[in-house]
N, C-alpha and C positions, 0 to 999 in steps of 0.2 A: 504494500501499499503505499509506504513513503519513498519508494523508486518513483512510481507515477506521480505522486505530488511533488517530489522534489524537481522532477523532469518538467513538470506544469510551472512551478514556479522560476525556474532558469530560463524557460522559455517566455515568460511574462515579465511584468514590471514590479513584482511582488518584492522589493526590497526587505532584507533582515533588518529588523530595527532592535533597540535596547529596550529594557524594561520586560516585565513579565508578558509571557506570549509573543515577543517581538521575532523569537528565533523559532523558527519551524521545521527546520531539515532534520534529518536523520541523524547526522553528526550533533545536531545541537540536544536531540534527544540523549546520544550517549552522553555526552558532557554533562547534561543535568541528571541522569541517572547516576553516573560516577561521583558527581557532588553529593547526591542524597545517599549513597554507598558510603561516602567518607563520612556524612554526618552520622549516619546509624553505627559505624564502627570507631567513632572518634574515641581515645581515651579520654576519661572525666579526673578533674580534681588533680592531685600533685602527680598522677600518672600522664599528665598530658606534657609535663614539663613546662619551662617556662614561655610566656606568651611572646609571640613575634611583636617587635618593636617598630612597628608601623608609624606610631604617633611617639614622638620624643618631646620630652620638656626641658627647655633649656632657659632656666629662669635668668642667667645672667648675659642674656644676648637680647639685642633688640634690633628692629629694622632700621637700615639705613639706604638711602637711594644712592647708586653709583652715577658715575659722570655719564654713563650711557643711557641712564634713564630707567635701567632694570633695578629691582631691589635685591639687596644682599643683606646680611646680618653682620652686627658689630657688637662687642662687648660693652661699649660705652652706653650710658643711660641717656635718651631722647626721646623727644616725642614721635608719636607715630608716623612713620613715611610710608604707610602701606599704599601698594597700587589701588586696592579695592577697600570699599567698606565690608562686602559681603562676595564670598565665592561660594557657589553653589556646585558641589561635586555630585554629579550624576544628573543629566540634563532632560531624559524623557519626561519625568515628572518634575523634576526640579525647576524647569524652566519658568512652570507656573508661579512658583514662590519667586524666583528671581524678577521676574516682570512686575509682579506686585510691588516688590522692594524697590525696584528703578523706578516706577511710576510714583513713589513716595521721595525720589530724589537722592537716593542712595548709589555709590558707584557698585556696580555688581557686575560680576564674570559668572559665567557656566563652564565647567571643565566637564566634558564628555569624552569617554574613551572611544566611542564610535562615532557614526554620523548622528547628526542631533536630527532625529526624525522618528515621527511615530509609526507605529505599525499599520498594517494594512486592514487588518482585523477590528470590525467595530470595539469600542468599548460599551457595555450596556450600564448604563446610568438612568437615574429619574431626573424629569425635569427641573425640580427644585435643586439639584445638584448643578445644573449646567447654569441655573439662575444665579449661583453663587459667584460665578465668573463674571457675570453682567453686573451683578450689585457692588463688586469690586473695581469695575472699571475696564476690567481686562477683555471684554467681549462688548461690543453693541448688541442689541438685540437682534440685529440683521447678520450679524456674524456669528451668532450664535446658532439661529435658525440655518444659516448656510452650511454649519458641521454636522446637524442632524442627518444622518443617511436614511434613518427610518423611524417610525411611530408605531407602537402597536398596542392594543388593548383587547380584553382585560387580561391578567396573568394569574397562574395557577400556583396554588399550594396543595399539596395531596401526599398521603401517607398510607402504604399499603394495609389495607383492613380498615382504613378510616374514609371520612368523607372528602371529598375535595372542596376547596375554599377558593373563590375568586374574589379578586380585587383588581382595582386599577391604578394606572401612575406609579407604579414601582418597578424601577428597573426596565422602562417600558420604552426606552429611545436607545437606537444605536446611533452613537455618534463617531466622527472620523478621526481616529488619533492622528492621523498624517496630516490633516488639513489644523486642527488644535494645535498641534505642537509647532508648525510652519507660522500661524498666526501669532504665538506668542513669542516666537523668535522674532518676528518682524517687528513686533510692539517693544520688545527686550531692546533691541538695536537700536529703534527709533528714539528710546529713551537715554541712550547712550551707554548702553550695557554692552558686554562683550561676550563672544562664543568662542570656547577654545575647544574644537571638535576633534576626533582622532588624536586626542593627547591624555596620555596615561597619567596617572596620578602614582608616583611612586614611593612615597613618602611625606611625613607632616612634622615640621618642627613647631612647637608651641613656645613662643617667644615673649619677652616681657610686655610687649606692647602691639603683639599681632601676631599672625600664623604665617609660617613659610611652606608652600608646597613645593615639592620636588617633582617637576614634571618633565616626561620624554614623549616625544613625537616622533613621526615618520613623514608625517605631511603636515604643514603648516598653513591653514588657509588665511587670507588677509592679512598678511604681516605678523601675524602671532609671533616668529621668531624675533621679529625686532623688539615687540613688546616684553616677552619673557626673558631675552638673552641671548648668549652667542649661539651661531648656528653656523651648520657645515652643509654645503651644497653638493649633492650627489645627483649630477643631471637634473631632472625634473622634479626630483624627490629632496626634501629637505630634512634633517634629522638634527634635533637638539636635545639638550638636557639641561634645564635650569629651574626658576623658581619663580612663581607668583605669590605674592604677600597681601594678605587681607587682614582686617580687624577679626573678623568672625568667618568661619567656614560651617556652612550647612551640609551635613553629610544626608545626601539624597541617594545613596547608592544601592538601597534595599537592603534585604537580609543577609546578602553575600558582601556587604561592605567591609573591605580590610579593618576600618576603625572599629566596626562593631565584632569583628573577628578576635580583635586584640582585647576587647572589653569582657567579650564573653567566652574569653577563652578556657577551655578544659569543661565547659558547660553545655548539656545537651539540651534542645528545646523541650519542654513540658508538652508541647504538641504540635502536630503538622498535619495540614491538610494537602493529600496528593490528587492532583487533578490531570486528567486528559481527557481528550475529545477532538472535535473538527469541525469545520464549516463544508457542507456539501451541498450539492445540487443534485435535483430529482425527485424532490419532496412534492406532495401533491399541494399545489397554490391555493387551492379552495381551503384547504385545511392549516394554512401556513400564517395564519393572522393573530395567535395568540402565543403567551410564552410560560414556561414554567419557571418558577422562582427556585423551588425547592420540591423534589417530588422523588417519591421512592414506587417501585412497584415490585419489590421482593422484599423478604426478610434478611438477615443477616446470613451471609453465606463464607466459604473459604476463599481465597483468591485460586484462580487456576481453572481453566476452562473444563478439563476432564471431569474433576472432582465436583466442580459446581454444577455441571451439566447432568452429572449422574445423581446429584440430590443429595450427596453423603453428607452426614452431619459428625464424622467421626473426626478424632485430632488430627490437627495438619501442624505442620513446621512453620506455618505463617498466621495462624491463628483464624479467628473470623471478623469480617469487617461488615457494615452497613454501609451498602453503597447509594449515594444520592444523586441527582439528576438535575441538569438546568438546561434548558432550550429556548433559543431566540431567534425569530426571523431575521434572515441576513439580506443586505444589500447586494450581493454578488448576483442573487438571481431575479433581478428585476425583469418583469415579462412586459413585452409590447413596447410600442413608441410612442413617447409624450406627442402630444400635438404641438404644431407650429414650432418644433425645435425648443421647447421649453425642456425644462429639467424635470425628471420624474417626480411625482409628488409623493412626499415623504410622509403624509399625515396618514393616521390609521383609517383604515378602511378605504383609501384611494390608491393603493397600489397591489400588484401581486407578485410574488417572488417564488421560486422554487427552491431557493437556497436557505438552509436552517443550520445554526451553530447547536452542536450538543455538547454538553460538559458531563462527564462521570466523574464524581470524587468522594472522598472517604476520609475521617478522621482517625488518626491513630497517635501512637507515640514512637519514639525514635530508637526503638530497639532492633539491634542488628537482624533479627529474623523478618522484619516488615518486608513486605513486597516491594519490587522495584517498579519503575513506571512502566518499563516494557511490559511488566506482568499485568498490571492494571490494563493496558491496552489490550492485552488479548481478552481480557474479560470485555472491556468495552466494544471489541468487534462482535461479539456473541452476543451481548445484552442490549446493545443499542437498538437493533430491529424491532426486537420484541417490546422495547418502551416506546419506540416512535412508531408501533404498528405498520412495519413495511411489508407489504405483501410481497415484494420481489428481493427482501432482504437487502442486504448491503450491493448487491449487483446491479440495483436500480439508481445507487449513486454515485457521482462524480465528485470525489472528495478536492476541494480547492487548496486547504491547508489542515494542517494537524497541529493541534495546541496542547502543551503539558506544562508542569511546573509543581512543583513542593513549595509550601509556604509555612516554616517554622514559627511558632509563636512560644513567648515566654510569660511565666506568672509574674516577673517583676519588670512588668510594663506599664507605662512608658520606660525607656531606659535612662536611667540618670546620666546626665555628662558626667564623663569620666576624665575631662580636661578642660581647664579653661580655654575659651572662646572657640570650642568646637560644640556643636549641638545636631543631634540625629533629627530628622524630620521624616515623614511618611513611613514606610515600612521599616526603615533602618530603625526608627524610634520603638517600633512595636505599638504605635497607637492605634493600629487596626484592630477591629475586633477578632479573637481567634475562632469565630465561626464564618468568618468572611475570607476572600482573597486578598484582601487591602487593596493596592493599587490607586486608580484615580479617586473613585467615589469616598475612599477614605481620607483622600488628601483633601478633596472640596469642602469637605464637612468643616474642617480644622483650618482652611486656607484664611479666611478673614481672622479669625483669633490668631493664628500664627504669625500673620504677615503684620498685624497691629502690634502684638507683643514684641516681635523682633526690631521693628521700628522703635517702639519705646526702650528697648533694651540698648539699642544704638545711639539713641539720644542721650540717656542716662549712663553710657558707657558700664552698664551693667552686664558686663560679658565674663565674669569669673564663674566657675563651674557650678557653685551654687547658686547664683543668680538666675543663670539660665537654666537650672533643673527647675524654677519657678514657670517656665514656659510651658514644661511637659511634664505637670505633676501628678501624682496620685491620683487615679480615675476610679471611684468604685463602681461606676457603670461597667467600665472596661473588665476590672477584676472580677464583678458579679457573673460576667459571660463565661468564666471559666470553667464553671459549674455545669452549663450546658454542654460545652464541648467535651468535659470529660464523660458527661453521661451519654454521648455518641460515639464513643469508643467503644468497640467489641469486645473482643478477646483481650486480655490484658498479659496472657500468658502465651509461651509458644506452642503449648501442648494442646491449644484450642478450646481450653476450658472457657466458657462463655456464658453468659445469661440466657434466658430464654431467647430463641431466635428473634420473637416478635417484639420484645422488649422495647427498643429504640423506636420503634413504629408506634406502638401503643401509647409510649410517653408523649410523643411530639403531634399525634393525632389529637390525644386528649388535651395538649396546650393549646392547640389551634382551634379546637372547638370552643374551648373556653373563652378565648381571646376573640373570635368571629362573633360570640354573642355580645360582647361588649363595644362592639363597634369600632371605625377607624381609628379613633383616639387612642384605643389598645394595641391593636393590630399593626397598624403602618410604622410605627416606631421602632416596633421589635423588627420588622421584615428589612428595615434598614439600619440594624445594628446598632440601635439605640435603646438602652435597658433604663426604664424608670420606676420610681418606688411602688407608686401607688399601682398602676397597670401590673406591675410584677407581683405584688400581693393579692391583687383582685384575682389574678389568673391561677395562683397556687391555690387560693381558697377555693376557686370554682372547681378545680381538679379534683381537689379533696374530697370536695361534696360529690362530684361525679363519680368516682372511684376510690374510696377509701383503702379499699385492699390492694391498690397498686403500690400505694406510698412506701409500705416496708420494703417491697422488692426493687423498687427505684434506690432507696437508701442502701441497701445492701451493694447495689451495683457500683454506686460511686464511693463508697467507703466513708467511714465515721470521721476520719482527718480533713478529707477533703470537704465534705458536708460543714463541719466546724469551721472551717477556713471561709467558706462560702458566705456562713451567717455572719460572720464578721464584717464582710465587704457588704452585706446588704443592711447591716446596721448603719455602715457608713453612708451607704446611699441613701438612707433615709435622714440620716444628720445634715448632709449636703443640700438635700431636698428642702430641709427646713431654714438652713442659713440662707439658702439662694432666696426662700420667699420673705423671712423675716428680717435678717440682718442685712442684707445686699442693699435694699432700696436707699436706706439713710447713709451708708458708706459709700454708694456711688458717688453722691454729691460732694463728698471730701476727696475721694479719688482724682475728680474731675476739676477740682479747685488747683490753686497753685500755692496753697498753705503748706504742703508737705514738701519738705527736701527730695530732689528728683528720684533717688533711689527708694526712699521711702513710698512714694507716689507708684513706683513701678512695682513694688511688691504687693502693696493694697490692690491694685489691678489686676495683678496674676491671682490673688486668692479670690477675688471677685469672680474670674473667669472659671477658676477651678471649683467653685461651688456651680455655676451654671452648667458647665460642659460635663462637670462629674457627675451631676444629677440628671443629666438629659433633658434640663430646660430649655437648651438653646433650640431643642426640634419644635418646628412650627408645621401643623399639617397644611 
């Protein structure tokens, strides 16, 4: 299957991009599987040995501008002479933050190891997430509409053995990442920002008044060599190794960030979501106007085609997993020619497409015996036709691209800064819900808060590690979601000992039945990874009333330690909710005044944001 897809991509214009889902070739799958194997089999604790020193702190040195205009370091004490106020490492999603800060007047650069471009495959988001970019001034309404590939409704949630739930306007847009990223780059450069693409970050030095990035490149677009330092020409290619200096480094390199690797050295993730899937043509256009947000059509089973097909429930070296599905219409298969040469309508009900993207995913820990991505693909090939009810099986489909990835998550998230002047954002910070794949949707929810907080930090020069930690503080809503991910992991031992095969489906079907009866104010925040105290308590109470005998079974599955930990976070969720409602209004008046010193005002504003976002009170229907 990969041979055909790779050949089709090579013959067309599907460029490989950075970020999740950006690389779709068979070689990229092998590389991802090797990375996943390394994570599963890594040494932990003291056995891991000393952490790599990708980031080094040099407190006796400061930034100095050389006669050539590039930055070097010196042992003398001086005011900051950094080239930039902010450098964002990792551009596919980082360019959104970079543009937001550049529009606030800061000197900003993006460092991207590949070409700065979005992937071909659409990102599926909700319209309210796209509107966040409009409200921040990053997109005009017309630009936002032009980035929508298609819009569809309704969307479905369903679990094997339970009733389907239908709702609207959740993950119901397919937006064009290539167009979005291109627009952000244009706006960044128009605001004076700089893009260093095909530039490898080789190390970071934290100085007394800035950060020095060691960068290397094989090709240097737009005179970057002159800006970055010495260069050597080799024909049409240029190679250089020099430094870029900045007051603040934003790490937007995802969970594979070398900075994160150093900070989390010797620690396995507490949970992982494995995802495989593909975009294919050949679906029935008449039945391709709705989406599935999360769906199951089987109970837990063992990975592996032969064992699962035989319906075996005996022990396995890979335990049992619950497979979940997502499915969305795709723009690859638009049918018919628009009238008058106009663009194909993207509005729900006004288009037809025979292309559909389907994802199969599962939650697990990072034990060595967990299955590979290739093993999951084998089950995807077998199970997807059944899920999508394809009369002709896989033979009726023509896959345009194949998608895969793994998303590790940690309980101690968001990740506290480990160094002065360096802050993780996006997936690198662990700010995404352990139930989601992270990425664009997780970033947009926090983009307004983060860009405002970073603007505040730069103005107040609040760039020490403890001060930056207030930008991504403890979030009880995020921590409360850990119980849900743990509950959706099947076997936790290699011999396949597992709870009843229907436990996860029964739990989720009961949850959503309870939430559906309470309306959109309860259902929709949860579907968009926002945990709120009152809806959570109401849902739990309703499920206990509906099926009181199920609660002890679920408690046994998650374990007493995890349950006690979860209860502490739920208590904190209630406290943050109360503080945001009662204490925040009068304190906002003080936070907005000039009565406080700069850093005190900065800290108070971060506390108010922590209560609002930590309680999920920022979410509006």
